[in-house]
Every structure is written in structure tokens, then in C-alpha cells.
C-alpha positions in Angstrom: 132.7 -40.4 -57.6 133.9 -42.9 -60.2 137.6 -41.9 -62.4 135.3 -41.8 -65.4 133.9 -38.0 -63.9 137.3 -37.2 -62.5 139.4 -34.5 -64.0 142.5 -35.6 -62.4 142.8 -31.6 -60.6 142.3 -30.6 -57.3 142.1 -27.2 -56.1 143.3 -26.5 -52.4 141.7 -23.3 -51.1 142.3 -21.1 -48.3 141.2 -17.9 -46.7 142.9 -15.7 -49.4 140.9 -17.6 -52.1 137.2 -16.2 -50.3 139.0 -12.7 -49.6 139.4 -12.5 -53.7 135.9 -13.8 -54.4 134.2 -11.1 -52.2 136.4 -9.1 -53.5 138.2 -8.2 -50.0 134.9 -8.3 -47.7 135.4 -11.6 -46.4 139.3 -11.5 -44.1 142.4 -13.0 -44.6 143.4 -15.3 -41.7 145.8 -12.6 -40.2 142.4 -10.0 -40.3 139.9 -12.7 -39.0 142.7 -13.3 -36.1 142.6 -9.5 -35.2 138.4 -9.3 -35.5 138.1 -12.2 -33.5 140.7 -10.7 -30.5 138.6 -7.5 -30.9 135.1 -9.0 -30.5 136.4 -11.5 -27.9 138.1 -9.9 -25.4 138.1 -12.7 -23.1 140.2 -14.8 -25.0 143.6 -12.5 -24.0 143.3 -14.7 -21.0 145.0 -17.1 -23.1 147.9 -14.8 -24.6 151.1 -16.2 -23.9 153.0 -13.3 -22.5 155.5 -11.0 -24.3 154.0 -13.0 -27.4 151.6 -11.6 -30.2 147.9 -12.6 -30.0 147.6 -16.2 -31.9 144.5 -17.4 -32.7 145.6 -21.3 -32.9 147.1 -21.1 -29.9 144.5 -19.2 -28.0 141.9 -21.8 -29.5 143.7 -24.5 -28.7 144.0 -23.8 -24.7 140.4 -23.0 -25.1 139.2 -26.7 -26.3 141.7 -28.4 -23.7 140.0 -26.4 -21.2 136.4 -27.3 -22.6 137.8 -31.0 -22.6 139.5 -31.2 -19.0 136.6 -29.2 -17.4 134.5 -31.6 -15.0 132.1 -29.0 -13.5 129.4 -29.3 -16.0 128.1 -25.8 -15.1 131.7 -24.7 -15.7 132.0 -26.9 -19.3 128.8 -25.9 -20.4 129.8 -22.3 -20.0 132.9 -22.5 -21.7 130.9 -24.2 -24.8 128.7 -21.5 -25.3 131.6 -19.3 -25.2 132.7 -21.2 -28.3 129.4 -21.5 -29.6 129.5 -17.2 -29.6 132.7 -17.7 -31.8 131.2 -20.1 -34.8 128.1 -17.7 -34.4 130.6 -14.7 -35.0 131.9 -16.5 -37.5 128.7 -17.1 -39.4 127.7 -13.5 -39.1 131.0 -11.8 -40.5 131.0 -14.5 -43.3 127.4 -14.2 -44.1 127.1 -14.3 -48.4 124.2 -11.8 -48.1 126.2 -9.5 -46.3 128.9 -9.0 -49.8 127.0 -6.2 -52.2 125.6 -7.6 -55.2 128.4 -5.2 -57.1 131.3 -7.1 -55.6 130.2 -10.3 -57.1 129.4 -9.2 -60.4 132.0 -11.2 -63.0 132.8 -14.0 -60.1 131.1 -16.9 -61.9 132.8 -15.8 -65.3 136.4 -15.7 -64.0 135.6 -18.5 -62.0 134.6 -20.8 -65.3 138.0 -19.7 -67.2 139.8 -21.7 -64.4 137.3 -24.2 -63.7 137.2 -27.6 -66.0 134.1 -30.4 -65.6 135.2 -33.2 -62.9 137.4 -30.6 -60.8 137.5 -31.4 -57.2 137.5 -28.0 -54.9 139.4 -29.1 -51.2 138.8 -25.7 -49.4 139.6 -25.1 -45.8 137.1 -22.2 -46.2 133.8 -21.9 -43.6 132.2 -19.8 -45.6 129.1 -20.7 -48.6 130.4 -17.8 -51.3 132.1 -20.8 -53.5 128.9 -22.3 -53.8 126.7 -19.8 -54.1 128.7 -18.6 -56.8 128.8 -21.9 -58.8 125.4 -22.6 -57.8 123.2 -19.3 -59.4 125.7 -20.0 -62.6 124.2 -23.2 -63.0 127.6 -25.8 -62.9 127.2 -26.8 -59.5 124.7 -28.3 -57.7 125.0 -29.2 -53.8 123.3 -32.8 -54.8 126.4 -34.5 -54.8 128.5 -31.6 -55.6 129.6 -32.0 -51.8 131.0 -35.6 -52.2 129.1 -38.5 -51.0 129.9 -37.0 -47.5 126.6 -35.2 -47.0 122.9 -36.3 -47.1 120.9 -33.4 -49.1 116.6 -33.4 -48.1 115.7 -33.3 -51.5 112.1 -33.5 -50.0 112.7 -29.6 -48.2 110.4 -27.0 -49.0 111.9 -25.1 -52.0 113.7 -27.8 -53.4 114.0 -27.0 -57.3 113.4 -30.3 -59.0 115.8 -29.3 -61.9 118.5 -28.3 -59.8 119.2 -32.0 -58.1 121.9 -32.9 -60.6 125.2 -31.7 -60.0 125.5 -31.0 -64.1 129.7 -30.7 -64.3 130.7 -33.2 -61.3 132.6 -30.1 -60.0 133.1 -31.6 -56.5 133.4 -29.4 -52.7 134.7 -30.7 -50.2 135.2 -28.5 -47.1 137.4 -30.3 -45.2 137.1 -27.8 -42.2 133.5 -27.7 -42.1 131.2 -25.1 -43.4 127.9 -22.5 -42.0 125.4 -24.3 -43.4 126.8 -27.9 -42.4 124.5 -29.3 -39.2 126.1 -31.8 -36.8 126.1 -35.0 -38.7 123.4 -38.1 -37.9 124.3 -40.1 -35.4 123.6 -43.3 -36.6 124.5 -42.7 -40.6 127.6 -40.3 -39.1 126.7 -38.3 -42.6 126.4 -34.2 -42.2 122.7 -33.1 -42.8 121.8 -29.6 -44.8 118.2 -29.9 -44.9 117.0 -26.2 -45.9 116.5 -24.8 -49.2 118.6 -22.2 -50.7 121.3 -24.2 -48.2 121.6 -21.1 -46.2 123.3 -19.0 -49.0 120.4 -17.0 -47.1 121.7 -14.6 -44.3 122.4 -15.6 -41.1 119.4 -14.0 -39.1 117.4 -16.9 -40.9 119.0 -19.0 -38.9 118.1 -20.5 -35.4 119.2 -18.6 -32.5 122.5 -20.4 -30.9 120.3 -22.1 -28.2 118.5 -23.7 -29.8 119.2 -27.4 -30.6 121.1 -28.2 -33.8 121.2 -24.5 -35.3 125.1 -23.9 -34.5 127.1 -24.8 -37.4 129.7 -27.7 -38.0 132.8 -26.5 -38.0 136.3 -27.0 -36.8 138.4 -23.9 -35.5 141.7 -23.1 -36.1 143.6 -24.7 -33.3 146.4 -27.4 -32.8 144.3 -29.8 -32.2 141.1 -30.2 -34.6 138.6 -31.2 -32.2 136.4 -32.6 -35.7 132.9 -32.3 -33.9 131.6 -34.2 -36.7 132.9 -37.2 -36.3 132.3 -40.0 -38.7 131.0 -36.8 -41.1 134.7 -35.3 -41.5 136.6 -38.4 -42.0 134.3 -39.3 -44.6 135.1 -35.9 -46.1 138.7 -36.4 -45.4 138.9 -39.8 -47.1 137.4 -38.5 -49.7 139.6 -36.1 -50.0 142.6 -38.3 -49.8 141.3 -40.5 -52.7 140.9 -37.4 -54.9 144.2 -36.0 -54.7 146.1 -39.6 -54.5 145.3 -39.6 -58.4 145.6 -36.0 -59.0 147.9 -34.9 -62.0 147.4 -31.3 -61.7 147.3 -29.7 -57.7 146.3 -25.7 -57.7 146.6 -23.7 -54.2 145.1 -20.9 -53.8 145.3 -18.3 -50.7 146.2 -20.9 -48.6 149.3 -21.3 -46.7 149.7 -24.3 -45.3 150.2 -23.7 -41.6 151.4 -25.4 -38.9 148.2 -26.1 -37.2 147.0 -27.8 -39.9 148.8 -31.3 -39.9 146.1 -33.1 -41.7 146.4 -30.6 -44.4 150.0 -31.7 -44.5 149.0 -35.4 -44.7 146.5 -34.4 -47.0 149.2 -33.5 -49.5 151.9 -35.3 -48.5 149.4 -38.5 -50.1 149.2 -36.5 -53.4 150.9 -38.8 -56.4 150.9 -41.7 -54.2 148.9 -43.4 -57.1 149.6 -41.3 -60.2 152.8 -39.2 -60.6 152.0 -35.6 -59.6 152.9 -33.6 -63.1 151.8 -30.0 -62.5 151.8 -27.7 -59.2 150.4 -24.2 -59.4 150.5 -21.9 -56.1 148.5 -18.6 -56.2 149.9 -16.5 -53.2 150.1 -12.9 -52.1 153.8 -12.5 -53.4 156.1 -14.4 -54.6 158.2 -15.1 -51.4 154.6 -16.1 -49.9 154.2 -18.5 -53.0 157.9 -20.0 -52.3 157.2 -20.9 -48.6 154.5 -23.0 -49.8 156.3 -24.6 -52.5 159.2 -25.0 -49.8 156.7 -26.7 -47.3 155.0 -28.8 -50.1 158.5 -30.2 -51.0 159.6 -30.7 -47.2 156.5 -32.7 -46.8 157.9 -35.6 -50.0 160.7 -35.4 -48.4 159.4 -36.9 -44.9 157.7 -39.6 -47.5 160.7 -40.3 -49.4 163.1 -40.1 -47.2 166.1 -40.8 -49.7 165.4 -37.6 -51.8 166.0 -34.2 -50.7 163.5 -31.8 -50.7 165.9 -29.7 -53.6 166.2 -32.9 -55.8 161.9 -33.4 -55.4 159.9 -31.6 -58.0 162.7 -32.0 -61.1 159.8 -33.4 -62.6 156.9 -31.7 -61.2 156.2 -28.4 -64.0 155.9 -25.4 -61.1 154.1 -22.1 -61.4 154.1 -19.3 -59.0 151.6 -16.7 -59.4 151.7 -13.2 -57.1 147.7 -12.5 -56.3 149.0 -8.8 -55.9 149.8 -7.9 -58.9 146.8 -7.6 -61.3 145.5 -10.0 -63.6 146.6 -13.0 -61.7 144.0 -15.2 -62.1 143.6 -14.5 -65.7 147.4 -15.6 -65.5 146.0 -19.0 -63.8 143.7 -19.5 -66.2 146.3 -19.4 -69.0 148.5 -21.2 -67.3 146.2 -24.5 -66.8 144.7 -24.0 -70.6 148.4 -24.8 -71.6 148.3 -28.4 -69.5 146.3 -31.2 -70.9 142.7 -31.8 -69.8 140.7 -34.4 -69.4 138.1 -34.4 -71.6 134.6 -35.1 -70.0 131.8 -34.2 -72.4 130.4 -37.7 -73.2 129.7 -38.0 -69.1 128.3 -34.8 -69.1 126.0 -35.4 -72.5 124.6 -38.9 -70.8 123.9 -37.3 -67.8 122.4 -34.2 -68.7 121.1 -34.6 -72.4 123.2 -33.8 -75.6 121.4 -30.3 -76.3 121.6 -29.5 -72.3 125.4 -30.1 -72.0 126.3 -28.6 -75.2 126.3 -25.0 -74.1 128.3 -25.8 -70.8 130.8 -28.1 -72.2 131.8 -25.9 -75.0 132.0 -22.8 -72.3 133.9 -25.2 -69.7 135.6 -28.2 -70.9 138.3 -26.4 -72.8 140.9 -28.3 -75.2 144.5 -27.7 -76.2 144.7 -25.9 -79.3 
């Protein structure tokens, strides 16, 4: 996307954000860890003696077994077990499983802190964010997933008036998505051919045994097996481009775990083309927020070896918000409103036409007074 359509703000979203959007229906990673352990007791074979069940470690051993297995029958059996985990995630994170009353007001809340041209880099597999923004009319999958995806516009049910992504808000799903299919072999792009984009119930999908029915997602392991190949690399490249020129970075519900080495590389790339001025961190407690801040400063110390971590960020305005306290996202919106915003109203008007864009621009393209 051209810089004229970028706000200069990048959001990094983790499981805590989907937990918030779903009003607690979607689990944070610690809870999902427990649920997967309970659903697949055979995973205990990978558990280290004397240690708590660790989902990243456990699935790493499974991935290694799949890669190293020479016997075709055994290898296929292991791959089916992995597919079963993905199928479980598809059902567990199905947007249709959330009672509609839990989602009331979420679009309005999102609109208080989102602005045209924002980049949303998410590690979440679910499609809840897309569903909410889509139904609010402020985002479309057509170029709303970045240039890394092909969209079959001739699909049955593709509404003509939804083809344009009106506010240039881009959602990049760094670990894949439950509505992604395996990338096209020739182009390397992911494909979404079904509309309304698998915000549909999981039981409307094909069975796991059918070709192409398993979602393309990257499981939480220490050796990320990006099954999407070039498709994932395209997404990560676009994310690198976005964060390198970001002036504002907002991290919501994401703890920057050790297993996410690519995420660390991504964040370390922040400010490489433009100075990073402001960082907002939203996490459950102040201790959690400080932990994320310390990790970011540590990444900067590795990148700029002559700058100690305690000195990095003297020119960066940090804002830490405890999600456990009432009104956390109202505080986030209030904070973001204080920071200067890039005015994209002319670009939006050119894309949508003045009268169509005016109402949306008045709501979302807020200016400092």
C-alpha cells in the first residue's frame, strides 16, 4: 500500500485482544493450553518429566516427529493428529459460537481507537475482528488482508458494494487464519474463495479428510512450520514494511513469548525507516505491561549494541494500560486521540466519493483540537 494511505500507526494483537472482543468467550493462550491438553491426552507423551504442560514445547516435538518420520504410514498418522488440533481450533474459535449479545457495542468500541490507514498485525487465528469491522462497514477483505491474498470476487454471494476496502485498514494475519486455504502453488498467495468469508459456522466447512479443507494456520511452536510457504513470507514482508515506518506502535493482549522469534525480529525492525515516537501497551496487569516494555527495550539493545536497554526509549513516549481495570480501552482511545494523526480524508473521498466517505470520516478520522 502506498504511504499516502498509511496512518503511521501499527497495532500488534495477541490472544488477549480476541478475548476482549469476544467478551471472554475466546480463550487467552494459558486457557487454550489447558483445553488442548484436555482434548488431546496423547500429547502428554511429549511432556517433560517434572514440568508443567507447555503447549509450545509439546507441539514442537510433534512437528519434529512429523518432519523426521520416514515411514509414510506413521507420518500420515501424525499429520492427521496435527490436523485434528487445527480442526479443534476451528470449532473452538468459531465466531458463530459467540452469542450476539456479547458482541453488542464492540464495533463502536473499535472505532474509538482505530483510524483510516491503520495496520493491524495479529497473531490470532479467529476471524472475529474481521467480522466486527466487516459488519460495521469499515473494512473489507478485498485488499483489507494486504497484497498477500487472492480474493475470488466471482464467488457466489460476493456483494458488489463490498469490494472496496473503504478506510485502508489492513489486517495481516501473521500466523494464518481459520479462513485461509493453502496458498496457490504458482502464485504463492493465500486464497479465500468462500463468501461471506467463513465468518460462517465451522460446520459449514468441509470435513478434514477433504483436500484443502484444513485451515492454513501456524501452530505455537519453537520452530514455526509456515506451511503456507511463500504466502506467509509475503505477509511478514508487508508487516515489516508497515512497522519500519510506524511512528506509533500499540501492542494489545500480546506478551511477546520466547517461541515467537519472528515476532521479535519484526518488532526490532520498528523505526528503521522513521523514528518510533510512541508506544502503547495494553495487557492484563502493570507487571505484564512492564514485561513487554522490557522485552522491546531488550530487542532494541540487540539491534543498537551501543545503547543500553535502560537508555533506549528516552525519546519514546510510553503508555501502559492495565486491561484488568475497568475502562481500559476507553483509556487507550483517549491516549491515541492525544497523539497527532495523519489525515486521510482526501484519499478516502477519492476512493469512495465525497458523500459516501463523509459520515465514516467524521466518525473515524479524528483530529486534535
